[in-house]
C-alpha positions as CSV (number, residue, x, y, z in Angstrom):
1,M,-0.8,-27.3,18.2
2,F,2.0,-25.4,20.2
3,I,3.8,-25.0,16.8
4,M,0.8,-23.6,15.1
5,E,0.0,-21.2,17.9
6,T,3.3,-19.7,17.8
7,L,3.4,-19.6,14.2
8,K,0.1,-17.7,14.0
9,K,1.3,-15.5,16.8
10,Y,4.5,-14.3,15.0
11,L,2.5,-14.2,11.4
12,K,0.1,-11.8,13.3
13,R,3.0,-9.8,14.7
14,Y,5.0,-9.1,11.5
15,F,2.7,-9.3,8.7
16,I,-0.5,-7.7,10.4
17,D,0.7,-5.7,13.2
18,A,4.1,-4.6,11.8
19,M,2.9,-4.2,8.3
20,G,-0.1,-2.4,9.4
21,A,2.1,-0.1,11.3
22,M,4.4,0.5,8.4
23,A,1.1,1.8,6.5
24,L,0.5,4.2,8.9
25,G,4.3,5.3,8.9
26,L,3.6,5.8,5.1
27,F,0.4,7.7,5.5
28,A,2.4,10.2,7.8
29,S,5.0,11.0,5.4
30,L,4.9,9.8,1.6
31,L,1.2,9.9,1.5
32,I,0.9,13.2,3.3
33,G,3.5,14.5,0.9
34,T,1.7,13.4,-2.0
35,I,-1.3,15.2,-1.0
36,F,0.4,18.5,-0.2
37,D,2.1,18.1,-3.7
38,T,-1.4,17.6,-5.5
39,I,-3.1,20.6,-3.4
40,G,-0.1,22.8,-4.3
41,K,-0.2,21.8,-7.9
42,Y,-3.9,22.8,-8.1
43,T,-3.6,26.1,-5.8
44,G,-0.2,27.5,-6.7
45,L,1.0,27.4,-3.1
46,D,4.7,26.6,-3.6
47,F,5.1,26.5,0.2
48,L,3.1,23.0,0.1
49,N,5.5,21.8,-2.6
50,T,8.2,22.3,-0.2
51,V,6.4,21.0,3.0
52,A,5.5,17.8,0.4
53,S,9.3,17.2,-0.3
54,Y,10.4,17.2,3.4
55,A,7.5,14.9,4.4
56,K,8.4,12.4,1.5
57,S,12.1,12.5,2.5
58,A,11.2,11.2,6.0
59,T,9.6,8.2,4.6
60,G,12.1,5.6,5.8
61,M,12.3,7.1,9.3
62,S,8.7,7.2,9.7
63,I,8.2,3.4,8.8
64,G,11.0,2.7,11.3
65,V,9.2,4.4,14.0
66,A,5.9,3.1,13.4
67,I,7.0,-0.4,13.2
68,A,9.2,-0.3,16.2
69,Y,6.4,1.2,18.3
70,K,3.9,-1.3,17.2
71,L,6.2,-4.0,18.2
72,G,6.4,-2.6,21.8
73,A,9.9,-1.4,21.6
74,H,11.7,0.7,24.2
75,P,12.2,4.2,23.4
76,L,15.7,3.9,22.5
77,V,14.9,1.2,20.2
78,I,12.1,3.2,18.6
79,F,14.6,6.2,18.1
80,S,17.2,4.1,16.4
81,C,14.9,2.2,14.3
82,S,14.5,5.7,12.5
83,A,17.9,5.6,11.2
84,V,17.3,1.8,10.4
85,G,14.4,2.8,8.4
86,A,16.2,5.5,6.5
87,M,18.9,2.9,5.7
88,G,16.3,0.2,4.5
89,N,14.2,2.6,2.5
90,A,17.4,3.8,0.5
91,I,19.6,1.0,-0.1
92,G,19.1,-1.2,-3.0
93,A,20.9,-2.5,-5.9
94,V,21.8,-1.3,-9.6
95,I,20.4,-3.4,-12.1
96,S,21.7,-3.7,-15.6
97,D,20.5,-6.2,-17.9
98,N,18.4,-7.8,-15.5
99,V,21.5,-8.7,-13.1
100,I,22.6,-7.0,-10.3
101,S,25.6,-4.9,-11.2
102,S,26.2,-2.9,-8.1
103,W,25.5,-4.4,-4.3
104,A,24.0,-2.4,-1.8
105,A,24.1,1.1,-3.7
106,T,22.1,4.1,-3.0
107,Q,22.3,5.6,-6.5
108,A,22.7,4.7,-10.1
109,G,26.3,4.3,-11.7
110,E,27.1,5.1,-15.5
111,E,25.0,2.1,-16.8
112,G,21.9,0.3,-15.2
113,V,18.7,1.6,-13.2
114,F,18.9,2.0,-9.3
115,Y,16.3,0.4,-7.5
116,A,15.9,1.0,-3.9
117,A,14.2,-1.8,-1.7
118,G,12.0,1.2,-0.6
119,P,9.1,0.4,2.1
120,A,9.8,-3.6,1.8
121,G,13.4,-2.9,2.6
122,A,12.9,-0.9,5.5
123,F,10.2,-3.4,7.0
124,F,12.7,-6.0,7.1
125,A,15.3,-4.2,8.3
126,V,13.6,-2.7,10.9
127,V,11.7,-5.8,12.2
128,A,15.3,-7.3,12.4
129,A,16.9,-4.6,14.0
130,C,13.8,-4.0,16.4
131,E,13.9,-7.7,17.8
132,I,17.7,-7.9,18.2
133,G,17.8,-4.3,19.9
134,M,15.1,-5.5,22.3
135,L,17.4,-8.4,23.5
136,V,20.0,-5.8,24.9
137,S,17.8,-3.0,25.7
138,K,18.0,-1.9,29.4
139,K,20.2,-4.9,29.9
140,T,23.3,-2.9,30.9
141,K,24.4,0.3,32.7
142,V,25.3,2.0,29.5
143,D,22.1,1.4,27.7
144,I,22.2,4.8,26.0
145,L,25.2,3.7,24.1
146,V,24.6,-0.4,23.7
147,T,21.0,-0.1,22.4
148,P,21.4,2.3,19.7
149,V,24.8,0.9,18.7
150,V,23.6,-2.8,18.5
151,T,20.0,-1.7,16.7
152,I,21.6,0.6,14.0
153,L,24.7,-2.0,13.4
154,V,22.1,-4.7,13.0
155,G,19.8,-2.7,10.9
156,F,22.6,-1.9,8.6
157,G,23.8,-5.5,8.5
158,V,20.3,-6.5,7.2
159,S,19.6,-3.7,5.0
160,W,23.2,-4.3,3.2
161,L,22.3,-8.2,2.8
162,L,18.8,-8.2,2.2
163,C,18.0,-4.8,0.5
164,P,19.6,-5.7,-2.8
165,L,17.8,-9.0,-3.0
166,V,14.3,-7.4,-2.1
167,S,14.8,-4.7,-4.7
168,Y,15.7,-7.3,-7.1
169,V,12.5,-9.4,-6.3
170,M,10.3,-6.0,-6.4
171,Y,12.0,-4.9,-9.7
172,F,11.0,-7.9,-11.6
173,L,7.3,-7.7,-10.0
174,G,7.0,-4.2,-11.2
175,V,8.7,-5.0,-14.7
176,F,6.0,-8.0,-14.9
177,I,3.0,-5.9,-14.1
178,A,4.0,-2.7,-16.2
179,T,4.6,-5.1,-19.3
180,A,1.6,-7.2,-18.9
181,T,-0.6,-4.1,-18.4
182,T,1.2,-2.4,-21.2
183,F,-0.1,-5.1,-23.5
184,Q,-3.0,-6.4,-21.9
185,P,-4.6,-3.5,-20.2
186,L,-8.1,-5.2,-20.1
187,I,-6.8,-8.7,-18.3
188,M,-4.7,-6.9,-15.9
189,G,-7.0,-4.3,-15.3
190,I,-9.4,-7.1,-13.9
191,V,-6.7,-8.7,-12.2
192,V,-4.9,-6.1,-10.4
193,S,-8.4,-4.5,-9.6
194,V,-9.5,-7.8,-7.8
195,V,-6.4,-8.9,-6.2
196,V,-5.7,-5.3,-4.7
197,G,-9.1,-4.8,-3.8
198,I,-9.1,-8.4,-1.8
199,I,-6.2,-7.7,-0.2
200,L,-7.5,-3.9,1.1
201,T,-10.3,-6.0,2.8
202,L,-8.0,-8.6,4.5
203,P,-6.3,-7.7,7.7
204,I,-3.0,-6.8,5.8
205,S,-2.0,-3.7,4.3
206,S,-2.6,-2.9,0.6
207,A,-1.2,0.5,1.2
208,A,2.0,-0.8,2.3
209,I,2.1,-3.7,-0.6
210,C,1.4,-0.9,-3.2
211,A,4.2,1.4,-1.9
212,M,6.2,-1.4,-2.6
213,I,5.0,-2.3,-6.1
214,F,4.4,1.1,-7.6
215,S,7.3,2.9,-5.9
216,Q,9.2,5.7,-7.5
217,S,12.2,3.0,-8.3
218,A,9.5,1.0,-10.0
219,I,8.5,3.9,-12.1
220,D,12.1,4.9,-13.1
221,A,12.6,1.1,-14.0
222,A,9.5,1.2,-16.2
223,V,10.5,4.5,-17.8
224,A,13.8,3.0,-18.8
225,A,12.0,0.0,-20.3
226,G,9.1,2.2,-21.9
227,T,6.6,0.5,-19.9
228,D,6.0,3.1,-17.5
229,E,2.3,3.9,-18.7
230,G,1.3,0.4,-18.2
231,L,2.5,0.6,-14.5
232,L,0.7,3.8,-13.8
233,L,-2.5,2.2,-15.3
234,A,-2.2,-0.7,-13.0
235,G,-1.8,1.8,-10.1
236,G,-5.2,3.1,-11.3
237,A,-6.8,-0.4,-11.5
238,A,-5.6,-1.0,-8.0
239,V,-7.4,2.4,-6.7
240,A,-10.5,1.2,-8.6
241,G,-10.3,-2.3,-6.9
242,C,-9.9,-0.6,-3.3
243,C,-12.8,1.9,-4.0
244,A,-15.1,-0.9,-5.2
245,Q,-14.6,-2.9,-1.7
246,M,-15.0,0.2,0.4
247,V,-17.9,2.0,-1.2
248,G,-19.5,-1.4,-2.5
249,F,-19.7,-2.8,1.0
250,A,-20.8,0.8,2.5
251,V,-23.8,0.7,0.0
252,S,-24.7,-3.1,-0.1
253,S,-24.8,-3.1,3.8
254,F,-26.7,0.0,3.9
255,R,-30.0,-1.5,5.2
256,E,-28.1,-2.7,8.2
257,N,-25.6,-0.2,9.1
258,K,-27.3,2.9,7.7
259,W,-25.1,6.3,7.2
260,S,-22.7,5.3,9.9
261,G,-21.7,2.4,7.9
262,I,-21.6,4.6,5.0
263,V,-19.0,6.7,6.8
264,S,-17.0,3.7,8.7
265,Q,-16.8,1.6,5.6
266,G,-16.6,4.3,2.6
267,L,-14.2,6.7,4.3
268,G,-12.7,4.2,6.5
269,T,-12.0,0.6,5.6
270,S,-13.9,-2.4,4.4
271,M,-11.9,-4.5,6.8
272,L,-14.8,-4.1,9.3
273,Q,-16.6,-6.9,7.1
274,M,-13.9,-9.4,7.7
275,G,-15.8,-11.0,10.8
276,N,-18.9,-11.2,8.7
277,I,-17.0,-12.4,5.7
278,C,-15.9,-15.4,7.8
279,K,-19.4,-16.3,8.8
280,N,-20.6,-15.9,5.0
281,P,-18.1,-15.4,2.3
282,L,-20.9,-15.2,-0.2
283,I,-21.1,-11.1,1.2
284,W,-17.6,-10.7,-0.5
285,I,-18.9,-11.4,-4.2
286,P,-20.9,-8.0,-4.8
287,P,-18.0,-5.6,-4.3
288,T,-15.6,-8.1,-5.8
289,L,-17.6,-8.4,-9.1
290,A,-18.0,-4.7,-9.1
291,S,-14.1,-4.3,-9.0
292,A,-13.8,-6.8,-11.8
293,I,-15.7,-4.2,-14.0
294,T,-14.3,-0.9,-12.6
295,G,-10.9,-2.0,-13.1
296,P,-10.7,-2.7,-16.9
297,L,-12.9,0.5,-17.3
298,S,-10.1,2.6,-15.5
299,T,-7.3,1.2,-17.7
300,M,-9.1,1.1,-21.2
301,L,-11.5,3.8,-21.1
302,F,-10.6,6.5,-18.5
303,R,-6.9,5.8,-18.5
304,L,-6.5,6.7,-15.0
305,K,-3.1,6.4,-13.4
306,C,-1.8,6.4,-9.5
307,S,1.6,5.4,-8.1
308,G,2.9,4.7,-4.8
309,V,0.9,4.1,-1.5
310,A,-2.3,6.0,-2.7
311,A,-2.8,3.1,-5.1
312,G,-3.8,1.1,-2.1
313,M,-5.9,3.3,-0.1
314,G,-9.2,3.6,-1.9
315,T,-11.6,5.9,-0.6
316,C,-10.2,6.3,2.8
317,G,-9.9,9.9,3.6
318,L,-10.3,10.0,-0.1
319,V,-6.6,9.3,-0.8
320,G,-7.2,7.1,-3.9
321,P,-8.8,9.6,-5.8
322,I,-6.2,12.2,-5.0
323,G,-3.8,9.9,-5.8
324,L,-5.4,9.5,-9.3
325,I,-5.8,13.4,-9.6
326,D,-1.9,13.8,-8.8
327,G,-1.1,10.9,-11.5
328,T,-3.4,11.4,-14.3
329,E,-3.4,14.4,-16.9
330,S,-6.0,16.7,-16.0
331,S,-8.9,16.6,-18.3
332,P,-12.7,16.6,-18.3
333,M,-12.5,13.0,-18.8
334,M,-10.4,12.5,-15.8
335,W,-12.9,14.2,-13.5
336,V,-15.7,11.8,-14.9
337,G,-13.5,8.7,-14.5
338,I,-12.6,9.6,-11.0
339,V,-16.4,10.0,-10.1
340,L,-17.5,7.1,-12.0
341,I,-14.9,4.7,-11.0
342,C,-14.2,5.7,-7.6
343,I,-17.9,5.9,-6.2
344,V,-20.9,5.9,-8.7
345,L,-20.0,2.5,-10.4
346,P,-18.9,0.6,-7.2
347,A,-22.1,2.0,-5.6
348,I,-24.7,1.1,-8.4
349,L,-22.9,-2.3,-9.2
350,S,-22.5,-3.5,-5.7
351,L,-25.9,-2.7,-4.8
352,I,-27.4,-4.5,-7.6
353,F,-25.4,-7.5,-7.2
354,S,-26.1,-7.8,-3.3
355,E,-29.9,-7.3,-4.1
356,I,-29.9,-10.3,-6.7
357,M,-28.0,-12.2,-4.1
358,R,-30.6,-11.3,-1.5
359,K,-33.5,-12.3,-3.4
360,L,-31.8,-15.9,-4.0
361,G,-31.1,-16.1,-0.4
362,W,-27.6,-16.0,-0.6
363,I,-27.3,-13.1,1.6
364,K,-29.5,-12.9,4.5
365,E,-30.5,-10.1,6.8
366,N,-28.0,-8.7,9.0
367,D,-25.1,-10.7,7.4
368,M,-23.5,-7.5,6.8
369,L,-24.3,-6.0,10.3
370,L,-21.3,-4.1,12.1
371,T,-21.1,-4.6,15.7
372,E,-19.5,-1.7,18.0
C-alpha cells in the first residue's frame, strides 16, 4: 500500500503537475508566438512577426521556469532552470540513415537531419535539475553560487545524456505518424483524432504531447522524407479530436450546465468532466464517436493542417482553429472546414449521440453536471 501511494504521488507530481506546467510554459512562449505570427500574416503588421520570433525563442526557458515553479522550487532553482530548459529544448542528435551520427548536437552537419529533443528533452532535464538543485538549495552560506552551479550542471549532464535518446524516440514516432498518415489518411485520421482527443480530456497535457510529436524538428525530418504533408494532416486530425471533446461535452451537457458549461468546456477544457467520467464512463462515448468522424473528414476532405502545441489545444481560447489557419493554405474550403470540423459537426454529432444514449438510459439526468 505504501509503495502504491508513493508511486501515485510521484506519477502525479511529474506526469500531471509538471507536464501540465510545461503546457503553460509552451502556451506563454511558443503558442503565443504562433498566434502573433498568424495575426501578423493576415494583418500585415510586421512587428508582430518580430514579437513572435522572440516569444518562440524563449520556449525552453519558459518551460524550465514553469516546471520548476510547479514543483515548488526555491527562487534560485527556478531561475537556473530557465537555462536548463533552454539546453534541454535545443540539444538533440543528428540522425542519418536512421542512426544517430552526432550525439548531443545543436545543429545538423553535412549529412543527416538534426532532431532537437524539444519540449520532451526540456521536461526531463528540468525535472532532474530541479530535484537535485533543491537538495542543495539554501543548505550553504554561498547558496547564490552553489545552487545555480549544481542546478545548471545537472541539467547539462541530463541533457547531454538523455536528449539525443529522447530525440531519437521522437524522431521515429514522428516518422511513423507522418508515413502512416501519408498512406492511410482515413485510418490515421480516426486514430489520431480519437487518441489525442481522449488525452485532452484526461488529466495530462495533450498540448505538451503534441508539441513534442509535431515539433519543428519532426516537420524537418518529414520534409527530408517527403512525408511532411502527412505529419501536418495528422496535426489537423489532432485538432479535430480535441475540438470534438471540448465542443461535444459542452453541447451534450447543455441541459445540465447551460451557458456556463458552454464557456467552461467549449473554450476552457473538457477535463472538467473527468470526475463524471469516473462515475459513468459512457458519457465519454458521444464526443469520442464525433472525433472518429471529424478526424478523417479533416485529413481526407478538408486537408486541414496543424503543427506544434496548437494541435493539442482544441477550442481552448480558439488556439486549435488558429493553428489550422496558420498551417493550412488559405482558401474558402479551409474556412468552411475549420467551422465544420471545429464547431458545427462536433456539436451536432455529440448531441445526437448523447440524446440517443439518454433515450436508451445509458446517460441519466445530471450525469454530466459540473459542480463548483
